[in-house]
Structure formats: structure tokens, C-alpha cells
N, C-alpha and C positions, 0 to 999 in steps of 0.2 A: 664052221657055222653056218644055219641058214638066217635066212633075213629074211624078213615082210619087209617089201618097197611099196606104197602105195602111194600111187599118184594123187598131186589134188591141183586141176586143170586150173583153176583158175581163168583167164579172160585166153589161155591158152587154144581153145578151137576155133575161138571168132579170128583170136592172129591167125590161124593158117586154115584158114575157111579165106582168109582175103589172098595169102600170096596165088601168085599166079601158080596155073596149076603144074608148071615141071617141079617147083620147089615142093609145091604139097606130094607129090610123088613121091619126093626126098623123106618128109615126113613121112609117109607111113612106110618108106624101106629103114629107115630108123627103128621104128620100132620093129618091124619081121627082124629089123639085125638083135634086137633086144633079144626078139622070141630064140633065135636061134644058137646067143652066146651059151658058152656050156656054163651050166650050172644053175639055167633059170628053168625054171615050171613058170608058162604062164597062167591068168586067172582067167577066166571066161569075162566076156567083157559085162561093164555093168550098165544099168540102162542110165536115164536122165534122172539127175537129184530130182525133180521136182514131179517124179513118178514113185518118190519112194515113200514107207511109211514107217512112223520112228515108234519103238517098242519102249515100253517100259513100265517097270511094277512099281505100284507106292501103295503102300496098305492093304497090299494082298489084293489090289486089285490093277490091272492091266489095263494100261493107257494107250491110248495108239495117237501118232500124229502125222498128219501127212507132210512127205517132203523130208528134207535134214534138219537134223536142230541145228549145226553151223550155220553161215552164212554159203551163199552161193558159191563164192570165192572159196570158201573152205570146203569145199564136199571133195570127197574121195571119185575119181573116174575110172581108177581103173587100178588092179594093184600084180604083182606077181612073188616071186618065189626066189631068192636067192641063193645059193647054195657058193660061197666064199670063201677063203680063210683068212679072211680078216676086217675090216671096218672100211679100211683104206683102200681094199677092192672093189665094197659094193657102193661105196663112194663113185669110184672110176665109174662105173656101168648104173650107177645114178644120175653122173653128167650125162651120159649120152643117150637119158631119155627123151626123147623129143620137145614133151611138154615141161621139162626145165627151160628153153633155152625159150618160150613162148610165152612166160608169164606166167608158168605154173610152178609147181616145185615135187619134190620126191620126196619123203618123210622113209628115213629104213629104221624099221626095230628089228633087233635083234627076235627069234623067233626063242621062244623059253620056254619050259615046263615049268609053270607053280604048283601041282595038284599031284 
């Protein structure tokens, strides 16, 4: 099954930036390790949430808002696709994402086709 792994940064970026250089290198290596995990298709880097544009359509009119609709701590900082046998395997990979250890969270969603 394929899972979409959404990385919510929370305050992970600030925490990671405050780490000693050697620990920052370990964080970077952790992300590289995720990208090299069998079954992982990494997503492209995402820009900062404050540079985002949110689009909605209401009453046939397109409305845009600067930035994400959710609070900054809830904004998605990245994503990847994981092909795994089951949810338990996906949870094991999610627990390896450095953001999960530094104040962020990883949301796992099964990739399903509804149409």
C-alpha cells in the first residue's frame, strides 16, 4: 500500500537550528536516510508557509489568501510517498523523520483513489 507522509515542522526548524553543528549534520543525515529507504519516493522541497497562497472557490468565485489557512505550527513543511506492507511499517519510517523528534509531527495517510 502507498502512504502519503506529511511532515508538520512545528518548531522543529528552530530547535534544529539551535543544535550544535555535529547534531545538525545528524539531522540532515536522518533526512537523507529517509530518502534512501526502500519504498520511499521523496517529495520536492516546499517553500516557507508564509510564502504560500491558499485558494478556495466560493459561489463560483476564486478567492486567494496569503499564507496557509492553518496556524504556522500546523503547516506542512514537506512530504514523501512510502510504499509499505502495512500501517505499522509506515509508522516505523515516520518515527525516523527528524522533525518528529524536534517538535513536529508526521501525518500518515493511505493513498486511495476515490474516483
